[in-house]
C-alpha positions in Angstrom: 62.0 103.6 112.8 62.4 99.9 113.5 64.9 98.6 115.9 67.0 97.1 113.1 66.9 100.3 111.0 67.8 102.4 114.1 70.7 100.1 115.0 72.0 100.3 111.4 71.7 104.1 111.5 73.6 104.3 114.8 76.3 102.0 113.4 76.7 104.1 110.3 76.9 107.3 112.4 79.6 105.6 114.6 81.6 104.6 111.5 81.4 108.1 110.1 82.7 109.5 113.4 85.5 106.9 113.5 86.6 107.7 109.9 87.3 111.3 111.1 91.0 111.1 111.8 93.8 113.4 112.9 95.4 113.2 109.4 93.5 114.8 106.5 94.7 112.1 104.1 93.2 109.4 106.2 90.0 111.4 106.8 89.4 111.7 103.1 90.4 108.1 102.2 88.2 106.5 104.9 85.2 108.8 104.4 85.2 108.3 100.7 85.5 104.5 101.1 82.6 104.6 103.6 80.5 106.4 101.0 81.6 104.4 97.9 82.7 100.9 99.0 81.7 100.0 102.5 78.2 98.7 101.5 79.9 96.2 99.2 81.8 94.5 102.0 80.7 91.2 103.4 79.7 91.0 107.0 83.2 89.6 107.9 84.9 92.4 106.0 82.8 94.9 107.8 84.0 93.5 111.1 87.6 93.7 109.8 87.0 97.3 108.7 85.9 98.1 112.3 89.1 96.5 113.6 91.1 98.5 111.0 89.7 101.7 112.5 91.3 100.9 115.8 94.8 101.1 114.3 96.7 104.4 115.1 96.7 106.9 112.3 100.4 106.7 111.3 100.3 102.9 111.0 96.9 103.0 109.2 98.3 105.5 106.7 101.2 103.2 105.9 98.8 100.4 105.2 96.5 102.5 103.0 99.4 104.0 101.1 100.8 100.5 100.4 104.1 101.1 102.2 103.4 98.3 104.7 101.0 95.4 105.1 99.1 94.3 108.2 100.0 90.9 109.5 96.4 89.9 109.8 95.0 88.4 106.5 91.5 89.8 107.0 93.0 93.3 107.5 95.1 92.8 104.3 91.9 92.0 102.4 90.1 95.1 103.7 93.0 97.4 103.0 93.1 96.0 99.4 89.4 96.7 99.0 89.9 100.3 100.3 92.8 100.8 97.9 90.8 99.4 95.0 88.2 102.1 95.4 90.8 104.7 94.7 92.5 103.0 91.8 89.4 102.4 89.8 
C-alpha cells in the first residue's frame, strides 16, 4: 500500500471511530453520512467535518436536528450537507 493510500485508510478509520458517539441518534446520522455523503465534500468541508466531530454530543445533536445553528459559517454549511443526505 502506498503512503498516500495508507494515510487515507488511516484517516477513514479515524473518522469512523470519531463518528461512534454516546448517543445512538448521532452514531447513526454520522456513520450514515460518512458512508453516503462524506466523499462528496470539498477538502475545506472535510476539514470542517473534522471540526464538527469535536463538538460535544448534546450540542452536535441540536445542530443536526436543526434546533440550533453553529456560529461558524463553515460548520453551518457542513451541517446542512449532513441534513441534506437524510432529507433526499
